[in-house]
C-alpha positions in Angstrom: 7.7 15.2 -7.9 8.0 16.3 -11.5 8.2 20.0 -12.4 9.8 23.5 -10.6 11.1 22.0 -7.3 12.7 19.0 -8.8 14.6 21.4 -10.9 15.8 23.0 -8.5 16.9 19.4 -6.7 18.0 18.4 -9.8 20.6 21.2 -10.7 21.8 22.0 -6.9 22.0 24.9 -4.6 25.2 26.7 -4.2 24.4 30.0 -2.6 28.5 30.8 -3.3 30.1 30.9 -6.8 31.3 27.6 -7.8 32.7 26.2 -11.0 30.4 23.0 -12.3 31.8 20.2 -13.9 32.1 22.4 -17.4 34.4 25.1 -15.3 31.2 27.1 -15.1 31.0 29.6 -12.7 27.9 29.2 -11.3 25.6 30.5 -8.3 22.5 29.3 -6.9 20.1 26.7 -9.3 22.1 26.4 -12.0 22.4 30.8 -12.6 26.0 30.8 -15.4 28.0 33.9 -14.8 28.8 33.0 -18.6 25.1 34.9 -19.2 24.9 37.9 -20.6 22.6 38.8 -18.0 24.8 38.7 -15.0 26.0 41.9 -14.2 22.4 43.6 -13.7 20.7 40.7 -12.1 23.6 40.3 -9.5 23.3 43.5 -8.9 20.1 44.0 -8.5 20.8 41.6 -5.6 23.6 44.3 -4.2 26.3 41.3 -6.0 29.2 42.9 -8.3 30.7 40.4 -10.9 33.9 40.8 -9.7 32.9 40.5 -6.8 31.0 36.8 -7.2 33.8 35.6 -9.7 36.2 35.9 -7.1 34.7 33.7 -5.3 34.9 31.2 -7.6 38.9 31.9 -8.8 40.0 31.5 -4.9 37.2 29.3 -3.8 35.5 31.5 -1.2 32.4 32.6 0.3 32.4 36.3 0.6 29.9 37.2 -1.9 26.7 34.4 -1.8 23.5 35.3 -1.7 20.3 34.3 0.3 18.0 31.3 -0.9 15.0 33.2 -1.4 17.2 35.1 -3.7 18.3 32.2 -5.9 14.6 30.8 -5.9 13.8 34.2 -7.1 16.7 33.8 -9.6 15.5 30.7 -10.7 11.8 31.2 -10.9 11.7 34.4 -12.6 14.4 33.4 -14.9 16.4 30.3 -15.5 13.4 28.5 -14.8 11.4 30.5 -17.3 13.4 30.3 -20.0 14.0 26.6 -19.7 9.8 26.0 -19.9 9.5 28.2 -22.9 13.4 26.8 -25.2 11.5 23.5 -23.9 8.2 24.5 -25.9 9.8 25.5 -29.4 12.2 22.7 -28.7 9.1 19.6 -28.9 5.3 21.4 -28.4 2.3 20.2 -26.8 4.0 17.4 -24.6 2.2 15.6 -21.7 2.9 17.5 -18.8 5.5 14.7 -17.0 7.7 14.3 -20.4 7.6 18.1 -20.6 8.9 18.0 -16.5 11.7 15.8 -17.3 13.0 18.1 -21.1 12.6 21.1 -19.1 14.6 19.7 -16.2 17.4 19.8 -19.1 16.7 22.5 -20.6 17.5 24.3 -17.0 20.5 22.9 -17.5 21.5 23.6 -21.0 18.9 24.5 -23.4 21.5 24.8 -26.5 22.8 21.7 -25.2 19.0 20.4 -25.9 19.0 21.8 -28.8 21.8 19.0 -29.7 19.6 16.2 -29.3 18.1 15.9 -33.1 17.1 12.1 -32.5 16.3 12.5 -29.5 13.5 15.1 -30.4 12.5 12.8 -33.5 11.2 10.4 -31.0 9.2 12.7 -28.9 8.0 14.5 -31.6 6.1 10.5 -32.6 5.3 10.2 -29.3 8.5 7.3 -28.9 8.7 7.7 -25.4 11.9 5.1 -24.9 13.0 6.0 -27.9 13.7 9.7 -26.5 14.8 8.3 -23.1 17.6 6.2 -24.5 18.5 9.2 -26.8 19.5 11.1 -23.6 20.4 8.1 -20.7 23.2 7.7 -23.3 24.7 11.2 -24.2 27.6 13.1 -22.8 25.5 15.6 -21.7 23.6 12.8 -19.0 27.0 11.2 -17.8 28.0 14.6 -16.8 25.0 15.9 -14.8 24.7 13.1 -12.9 28.1 13.5 -11.7 27.7 17.2 -11.6 24.3 16.0 -9.1 26.3 13.6 -6.9 29.0 16.7 -6.7 26.3 18.9 -5.2 23.9 16.9 -3.7 
């Protein structure tokens, strides 16, 4: 099972704001409060930045979103952006490989772009080399911890 459903599982779902393993306030399906569009997006769902952030700071659950809202943000914003990032990173990947890289981009496009050797391996269809580059990274170990925390 690869694709957006698997990425949602890998990202985890938090309907109320919580800090991720890097201390970044996050809500929904990996949607970070540090984004430039956060206030606008939250207002769409009648949530304000200060209220949502207060849940993170106080470890409370007063200002949360619904499952439907979390999925809407994921599909309309997060997954679309991760897909665009992946296609800029390496174009024309086979579908299963592309979905795996979209998972990385869903966590952070900026982090994905730091994997220079992995990009080179993907461009030459060296799937084992690409997997090794990712597996041996700090990013991978941090996200394994995040998956254990959110599941």
